[in-house]
N, CA, C and O atoms as CSV, one atom per row, in Angstrom:
chain,resi,resn,atom,element,x,y,z
A,1,MET,N,N,-42.948,-71.919,201.700
A,1,MET,CA,C,-42.027,-71.758,200.581
A,1,MET,C,C,-42.566,-70.655,199.666
A,1,MET,O,O,-43.733,-70.703,199.279
A,2,PRO,N,N,-41.733,-69.653,199.309
A,2,PRO,CA,C,-42.212,-68.562,198.449
A,2,PRO,C,C,-42.475,-69.052,197.027
A,2,PRO,O,O,-41.845,-69.991,196.541
A,3,MET,N,N,-43.405,-68.398,196.396
A,3,MET,CA,C,-43.704,-68.697,195.001
A,3,MET,C,C,-42.525,-68.235,194.147
A,3,MET,O,O,-41.848,-67.278,194.524
A,4,PRO,N,N,-42.257,-68.873,193.020
A,4,PRO,CA,C,-41.112,-68.504,192.179
A,4,PRO,C,C,-41.139,-67.053,191.718
A,4,PRO,O,O,-40.083,-66.474,191.462
A,5,SER,N,N,-42.313,-66.455,191.606
A,5,SER,CA,C,-42.390,-65.083,191.112
A,5,SER,C,C,-42.096,-64.048,192.195
A,5,SER,O,O,-41.900,-62.872,191.890
A,6,GLN,N,N,-42.063,-64.476,193.455
A,6,GLN,CA,C,-41.793,-63.552,194.544
A,6,GLN,C,C,-40.295,-63.329,194.703
A,6,GLN,O,O,-39.499,-64.262,194.595
A,7,ALA,N,N,-39.927,-62.078,194.961
A,7,ALA,CA,C,-38.514,-61.769,195.183
A,7,ALA,C,C,-38.140,-62.168,196.605
A,7,ALA,O,O,-38.843,-61.833,197.558
A,8,THR,N,N,-37.046,-62.873,196.736
A,8,THR,CA,C,-36.541,-63.238,198.045
A,8,THR,C,C,-35.102,-62.766,198.136
A,8,THR,O,O,-34.367,-62.826,197.150
A,9,PRO,N,N,-34.689,-62.295,199.308
A,9,PRO,CA,C,-33.301,-61.842,199.436
A,9,PRO,C,C,-32.338,-63.005,199.230
A,9,PRO,O,O,-32.591,-64.128,199.666
A,10,MET,N,N,-31.231,-62.710,198.559
A,10,MET,CA,C,-30.250,-63.744,198.266
A,10,MET,C,C,-29.355,-63.978,199.469
A,10,MET,O,O,-28.807,-63.032,200.035
A,11,THR,N,N,-29.209,-65.217,199.854
A,11,THR,CA,C,-28.280,-65.605,200.899
A,11,THR,C,C,-27.192,-66.432,200.244
A,11,THR,O,O,-27.456,-67.532,199.759
A,12,PRO,N,N,-25.965,-65.916,200.224
A,12,PRO,CA,C,-24.888,-66.667,199.572
A,12,PRO,C,C,-24.676,-68.017,200.247
A,12,PRO,O,O,-24.731,-68.104,201.474
A,13,PRO,N,N,-24.439,-69.047,199.487
A,13,PRO,CA,C,-24.155,-70.369,200.050
A,13,PRO,C,C,-22.873,-70.338,200.863
A,13,PRO,O,O,-21.987,-69.523,200.608
A,14,ARG,N,N,-22.779,-71.218,201.832
A,14,ARG,CA,C,-21.588,-71.276,202.676
A,14,ARG,C,C,-20.467,-72.088,202.054
A,14,ARG,O,O,-19.291,-71.780,202.244
A,15,ASP,N,N,-20.828,-73.124,201.312
A,15,ASP,CA,C,-19.791,-73.940,200.690
A,15,ASP,C,C,-20.354,-74.642,199.466
A,15,ASP,O,O,-21.532,-74.495,199.141
A,16,PHE,N,N,-19.512,-75.398,198.797
A,16,PHE,CA,C,-19.882,-76.030,197.529
A,16,PHE,C,C,-21.108,-76.921,197.672
A,16,PHE,O,O,-21.920,-77.003,196.750
A,17,THR,N,N,-21.254,-77.585,198.809
A,17,THR,CA,C,-22.405,-78.460,198.989
A,17,THR,C,C,-23.691,-77.664,199.094
A,17,THR,O,O,-24.763,-78.198,198.811
A,18,ASP,N,N,-23.617,-76.401,199.493
A,18,ASP,CA,C,-24.801,-75.543,199.580
A,18,ASP,C,C,-25.237,-75.025,198.217
A,18,ASP,O,O,-26.437,-74.908,197.968
A,19,HIS,N,N,-24.306,-74.714,197.332
A,19,HIS,CA,C,-24.692,-74.012,196.113
A,19,HIS,C,C,-24.982,-74.924,194.934
A,19,HIS,O,O,-25.597,-74.494,193.959
A,20,GLY,N,N,-24.555,-76.156,195.006
A,20,GLY,CA,C,-24.867,-77.063,193.912
A,20,GLY,C,C,-24.193,-76.648,192.619
A,20,GLY,O,O,-23.293,-75.808,192.636
A,21,PRO,N,N,-24.607,-77.216,191.508
A,21,PRO,CA,C,-23.900,-77.016,190.256
A,21,PRO,C,C,-24.335,-75.811,189.430
A,21,PRO,O,O,-23.698,-75.522,188.417
A,22,CYS,N,N,-25.397,-75.090,189.820
A,22,CYS,CA,C,-25.969,-74.092,188.926
A,22,CYS,C,C,-25.338,-72.704,189.078
A,22,CYS,O,O,-25.726,-71.921,189.944
A,23,VAL,N,N,-24.378,-72.426,188.236
A,23,VAL,CA,C,-23.705,-71.125,188.209
A,23,VAL,C,C,-24.675,-70.035,187.760
A,23,VAL,O,O,-24.695,-68.940,188.321
A,24,GLU,N,N,-25.466,-70.343,186.758
A,24,GLU,CA,C,-26.343,-69.353,186.119
A,24,GLU,C,C,-27.308,-68.682,187.097
A,24,GLU,O,O,-27.487,-67.465,187.045
A,25,ASP,N,N,-27.932,-69.459,187.989
A,25,ASP,CA,C,-28.899,-68.884,188.926
A,25,ASP,C,C,-28.248,-67.863,189.851
A,25,ASP,O,O,-28.755,-66.755,190.024
A,26,LEU,N,N,-27.128,-68.245,190.438
A,26,LEU,CA,C,-26.435,-67.309,191.325
A,26,LEU,C,C,-25.891,-66.114,190.552
A,26,LEU,O,O,-25.928,-64.986,191.044
A,27,ALA,N,N,-25.398,-66.351,189.371
A,27,ALA,CA,C,-24.857,-65.255,188.557
A,27,ALA,C,C,-25.944,-64.226,188.263
A,27,ALA,O,O,-25.689,-63.023,188.315
A,28,ARG,N,N,-27.161,-64.694,187.953
A,28,ARG,CA,C,-28.271,-63.760,187.705
A,28,ARG,C,C,-28.553,-62.908,188.935
A,28,ARG,O,O,-28.796,-61.707,188.822
A,29,GLU,N,N,-28.522,-63.529,190.109
A,29,GLU,CA,C,-28.772,-62.787,191.353
A,29,GLU,C,C,-27.668,-61.752,191.595
A,29,GLU,O,O,-27.957,-60.610,191.952
A,30,PHE,N,N,-26.414,-62.146,191.402
A,30,PHE,CA,C,-25.311,-61.205,191.590
A,30,PHE,C,C,-25.355,-60.101,190.543
A,30,PHE,O,O,-25.002,-58.961,190.845
A,31,ALA,N,N,-25.776,-60.406,189.330
A,31,ALA,CA,C,-25.844,-59.402,188.262
A,31,ALA,C,C,-26.884,-58.327,188.563
A,31,ALA,O,O,-26.773,-57.209,188.061
A,32,LYS,N,N,-27.887,-58.645,189.368
A,32,LYS,CA,C,-28.923,-57.672,189.746
A,32,LYS,C,C,-28.387,-56.642,190.742
A,32,LYS,O,O,-28.938,-55.547,190.863
A,33,GLN,N,N,-27.333,-56.984,191.442
A,33,GLN,CA,C,-26.764,-56.117,192.469
A,33,GLN,C,C,-25.744,-55.157,191.855
A,33,GLN,O,O,-25.362,-55.290,190.692
A,34,ASP,N,N,-25.322,-54.202,192.654
A,34,ASP,CA,C,-24.253,-53.294,192.254
A,34,ASP,C,C,-23.012,-54.125,191.907
A,34,ASP,O,O,-22.620,-55.011,192.665
A,35,ALA,N,N,-22.408,-53.834,190.768
A,35,ALA,CA,C,-21.282,-54.630,190.277
A,35,ALA,C,C,-20.119,-54.673,191.269
A,35,ALA,O,O,-19.585,-55.746,191.552
A,36,ALA,N,N,-19.733,-53.531,191.788
A,36,ALA,CA,C,-18.581,-53.494,192.701
A,36,ALA,C,C,-18.867,-54.272,193.980
A,36,ALA,O,O,-18.009,-55.007,194.470
A,37,THR,N,N,-20.057,-54.112,194.513
A,37,THR,CA,C,-20.421,-54.801,195.747
A,37,THR,C,C,-20.492,-56.307,195.541
A,37,THR,O,O,-19.973,-57.075,196.351
A,38,SER,N,N,-21.134,-56.727,194.460
A,38,SER,CA,C,-21.280,-58.166,194.235
A,38,SER,C,C,-19.937,-58.815,193.923
A,38,SER,O,O,-19.669,-59.930,194.371
A,39,GLU,N,N,-19.094,-58.131,193.163
A,39,GLU,CA,C,-17.782,-58.706,192.866
A,39,GLU,C,C,-16.904,-58.782,194.110
A,39,GLU,O,O,-16.117,-59.717,194.258
A,40,ALA,N,N,-17.034,-57.811,194.998
A,40,ALA,CA,C,-16.278,-57.856,196.257
A,40,ALA,C,C,-16.728,-59.048,197.097
A,40,ALA,O,O,-15.900,-59.732,197.699
A,41,LEU,N,N,-18.027,-59.298,197.140
A,41,LEU,CA,C,-18.539,-60.440,197.883
A,41,LEU,C,C,-18.056,-61.753,197.264
A,41,LEU,O,O,-17.648,-62.667,197.982
A,42,ILE,N,N,-18.103,-61.845,195.953
A,42,ILE,CA,C,-17.632,-63.060,195.276
A,42,ILE,C,C,-16.145,-63.270,195.549
A,42,ILE,O,O,-15.715,-64.393,195.812
A,43,GLU,N,N,-15.363,-62.201,195.489
A,43,GLU,CA,C,-13.924,-62.320,195.775
A,43,GLU,C,C,-13.689,-62.816,197.203
A,43,GLU,O,O,-12.800,-63.632,197.445
A,44,THR,N,N,-14.486,-62.319,198.140
A,44,THR,CA,C,-14.370,-62.758,199.527
A,44,THR,C,C,-14.677,-64.246,199.642
A,44,THR,O,O,-13.954,-64.986,200.308
A,45,LEU,N,N,-15.759,-64.681,198.986
A,45,LEU,CA,C,-16.126,-66.100,199.027
A,45,LEU,C,C,-15.055,-66.972,198.376
A,45,LEU,O,O,-14.738,-68.044,198.891
A,46,ALA,N,N,-14.497,-66.528,197.257
A,46,ALA,CA,C,-13.440,-67.285,196.582
A,46,ALA,C,C,-12.180,-67.339,197.439
A,46,ALA,O,O,-11.541,-68.386,197.542
A,47,THR,N,N,-11.825,-66.222,198.049
A,47,THR,CA,C,-10.630,-66.167,198.900
A,47,THR,C,C,-10.776,-67.091,200.099
A,47,THR,O,O,-9.838,-67.804,200.454
A,48,GLN,N,N,-11.955,-67.081,200.726
A,48,GLN,CA,C,-12.188,-67.985,201.856
A,48,GLN,C,C,-12.056,-69.444,201.418
A,48,GLN,O,O,-11.468,-70.261,202.126
A,49,ALA,N,N,-12.601,-69.758,200.261
A,49,ALA,CA,C,-12.522,-71.130,199.762
A,49,ALA,C,C,-11.075,-71.538,199.517
A,49,ALA,O,O,-10.678,-72.656,199.846
A,50,ILE,N,N,-10.287,-70.630,198.939
A,50,ILE,CA,C,-8.877,-70.931,198.668
A,50,ILE,C,C,-8.120,-71.156,199.971
A,50,ILE,O,O,-7.319,-72.085,200.074
A,51,ARG,N,N,-8.370,-70.311,200.960
A,51,ARG,CA,C,-7.687,-70.463,202.254
A,51,ARG,C,C,-7.994,-71.801,202.908
A,51,ARG,O,O,-7.172,-72.348,203.643
A,52,GLN,N,N,-9.189,-72.324,202.632
A,52,GLN,CA,C,-9.598,-73.601,203.219
A,52,GLN,C,C,-9.353,-74.770,202.257
A,52,GLN,O,O,-9.833,-75.877,202.499
A,53,TRP,N,N,-8.629,-74.537,201.194
A,53,TRP,CA,C,-8.293,-75.547,200.198
A,53,TRP,C,C,-9.539,-76.184,199.574
A,53,TRP,O,O,-9.530,-77.359,199.209
A,54,ARG,N,N,-10.609,-75.391,199.457
A,54,ARG,CA,C,-11.822,-75.865,198.789
A,54,ARG,C,C,-11.778,-75.324,197.364
A,54,ARG,O,O,-12.468,-74.361,197.029
A,55,LEU,N,N,-10.964,-75.952,196.541
A,55,LEU,CA,C,-10.707,-75.430,195.203
A,55,LEU,C,C,-11.926,-75.525,194.289
A,55,LEU,O,O,-12.092,-74.688,193.403
A,56,ASP,N,N,-12.772,-76.520,194.487
A,56,ASP,CA,C,-14.015,-76.580,193.712
A,56,ASP,C,C,-14.871,-75.348,193.986
A,56,ASP,O,O,-15.474,-74.783,193.073
A,57,ASP,N,N,-14.918,-74.939,195.246
A,57,ASP,CA,C,-15.690,-73.750,195.617
A,57,ASP,C,C,-15.089,-72.499,194.986
A,57,ASP,O,O,-15.810,-71.668,194.434
A,58,ALA,N,N,-13.774,-72.371,195.068
A,58,ALA,CA,C,-13.112,-71.189,194.509
A,58,ALA,C,C,-13.362,-71.094,193.008
A,58,ALA,O,O,-13.633,-70.014,192.484
A,59,THR,N,N,-13.268,-72.221,192.328
A,59,THR,CA,C,-13.534,-72.253,190.892
A,59,THR,C,C,-14.986,-71.885,190.605
A,59,THR,O,O,-15.276,-71.140,189.670
A,60,PHE,N,N,-15.884,-72.412,191.414
A,60,PHE,CA,C,-17.304,-72.096,191.254
A,60,PHE,C,C,-17.535,-70.585,191.349
A,60,PHE,O,O,-18.221,-70.009,190.505
A,61,TRP,N,N,-16.967,-69.944,192.368
A,61,TRP,CA,C,-17.187,-68.500,192.557
A,61,TRP,C,C,-16.579,-67.694,191.424
A,61,TRP,O,O,-17.137,-66.666,191.039
A,62,GLN,N,N,-15.456,-68.127,190.882
A,62,GLN,CA,C,-14.885,-67.426,189.732
A,62,GLN,C,C,-15.803,-67.551,188.517
A,62,GLN,O,O,-15.945,-66.605,187.742
A,63,ARG,N,N,-16.419,-68.711,188.354
A,63,ARG,CA,C,-17.373,-68.900,187.261
A,63,ARG,C,C,-18.603,-68.016,187.452
A,63,ARG,O,O,-19.117,-67.443,186.490
A,64,VAL,N,N,-19.080,-67.905,188.708
A,64,VAL,CA,C,-20.232,-67.036,189.000
A,64,VAL,C,C,-19.879,-65.598,188.649
A,64,VAL,O,O,-20.680,-64.896,188.032
A,65,LYS,N,N,-18.676,-65.151,189.039
A,65,LYS,CA,C,-18.264,-63.773,188.764
A,65,LYS,C,C,-18.219,-63.514,187.255
A,65,LYS,O,O,-18.715,-62.490,186.786
A,66,PHE,N,N,-17.638,-64.423,186.513
A,66,PHE,CA,C,-17.555,-64.266,185.061
A,66,PHE,C,C,-18.954,-64.218,184.437
A,66,PHE,O,O,-19.243,-63.358,183.604
A,67,GLN,N,N,-19.808,-65.143,184.848
A,67,GLN,CA,C,-21.157,-65.196,184.281
A,67,GLN,C,C,-21.953,-63.945,184.640
A,67,GLN,O,O,-22.695,-63.432,183.802
A,68,ALA,N,N,-21.815,-63.445,185.865
A,68,ALA,CA,C,-22.505,-62.215,186.270
A,68,ALA,C,C,-22.038,-61.032,185.425
A,68,ALA,O,O,-22.840,-60.183,185.035
A,69,ARG,N,N,-20.738,-60.984,185.147
A,69,ARG,CA,C,-20.215,-59.925,184.270
A,69,ARG,C,C,-20.818,-60.024,182.873
A,69,ARG,O,O,-21.174,-59.012,182.268
A,70,MET,N,N,-20.928,-61.240,182.372
A,70,MET,CA,C,-21.514,-61.440,181.045
A,70,MET,C,C,-22.979,-61.000,181.020
A,70,MET,O,O,-23.424,-60.369,180.061
A,71,ILE,N,N,-23.717,-61.329,182.062
A,71,ILE,CA,C,-25.127,-60.941,182.137
A,71,ILE,C,C,-25.250,-59.422,182.199
A,71,ILE,O,O,-26.089,-58.837,181.515
A,72,ARG,N,N,-24.412,-58.784,183.019
A,72,ARG,CA,C,-24.437,-57.310,183.100
A,72,ARG,C,C,-24.128,-56.689,181.744
A,72,ARG,O,O,-24.775,-55.725,181.336
A,73,ALA,N,N,-23.147,-57.237,181.053
A,73,ALA,CA,C,-22.763,-56.705,179.738
A,73,ALA,C,C,-23.913,-56.856,178.740
A,73,ALA,O,O,-24.186,-55.940,177.965
A,74,GLN,N,N,-24.576,-57.995,178.755
A,74,GLN,CA,C,-25.704,-58.215,177.854
A,74,GLN,C,C,-26.862,-57.278,178.164
A,74,GLN,O,O,-27.571,-56.832,177.262
A,75,ASN,N,N,-27.046,-56.982,179.446
A,75,ASN,CA,C,-28.148,-56.111,179.868
A,75,ASN,C,C,-27.778,-54.640,179.829
A,75,ASN,O,O,-28.624,-53.776,180.062
A,76,GLY,N,N,-26.518,-54.351,179.535
A,76,GLY,CA,C,-26.073,-52.963,179.468
A,76,GLY,C,C,-26.022,-52.279,180.820
A,76,GLY,O,O,-26.140,-51.057,180.907
A,77,SER,N,N,-25.847,-53.060,181.875
A,77,SER,CA,C,-25.810,-52.474,183.213
A,77,SER,C,C,-24.389,-52.476,183.751
A,77,SER,O,O,-24.108,-53.051,184.802
A,78,GLY,N,N,-23.497,-51.824,183.015
A,78,GLY,CA,C,-22.098,-51.742,183.427
A,78,GLY,C,C,-21.948,-50.924,184.690
A,78,GLY,O,O,-22.874,-50.217,185.090
A,79,SER,N,N,-20.797,-51.012,185.316
A,79,SER,CA,C,-20.594,-50.341,186.588
A,79,SER,C,C,-19.899,-48.981,186.462
A,79,SER,O,O,-19.624,-48.333,187.472
A,80,ALA,N,N,-19.618,-48.550,185.244
A,80,ALA,CA,C,-18.927,-47.265,185.073
A,80,ALA,C,C,-19.831,-46.121,185.523
A,80,ALA,O,O,-21.006,-46.089,185.154
A,81,PRO,N,N,-19.305,-45.173,186.317
A,81,PRO,CA,C,-20.124,-44.061,186.785
A,81,PRO,C,C,-20.635,-43.231,185.597
A,81,PRO,O,O,-19.902,-42.957,184.647
A,82,GLY,N,N,-21.888,-42.850,185.679
A,82,GLY,CA,C,-22.468,-42.000,184.645
A,82,GLY,C,C,-22.842,-42.735,183.377
A,82,GLY,O,O,-23.339,-42.130,182.427
A,83,ARG,N,N,-22.603,-44.046,183.356
A,83,ARG,CA,C,-22.920,-44.835,182.164
A,83,ARG,C,C,-24.393,-45.222,182.177
A,83,ARG,O,O,-24.923,-45.609,183.218
A,84,GLN,N,N,-25.051,-45.120,181.037
A,84,GLN,CA,C,-26.475,-45.427,180.974
A,84,GLN,C,C,-26.732,-46.551,180.018
A,84,GLN,O,O,-27.880,-46.952,179.831
């Protein structure tokens, strides 16, 4: 098991039972990534959940997306080209 201080690649959970209740942890991981790429992945996960009628999962992913946006905004890491 890696130590908490070590960086480990993020593997998105497959379903609601995999990700548990903590939006904040996943949102922080997504906020570290490129905004467009991470939001596209979140949209894909939410869309898959909706197609499978897993509405708790879809809601969870929308919350992750919102929280990741908030974290990016607080950190000043917006996705606009040329923005510093």
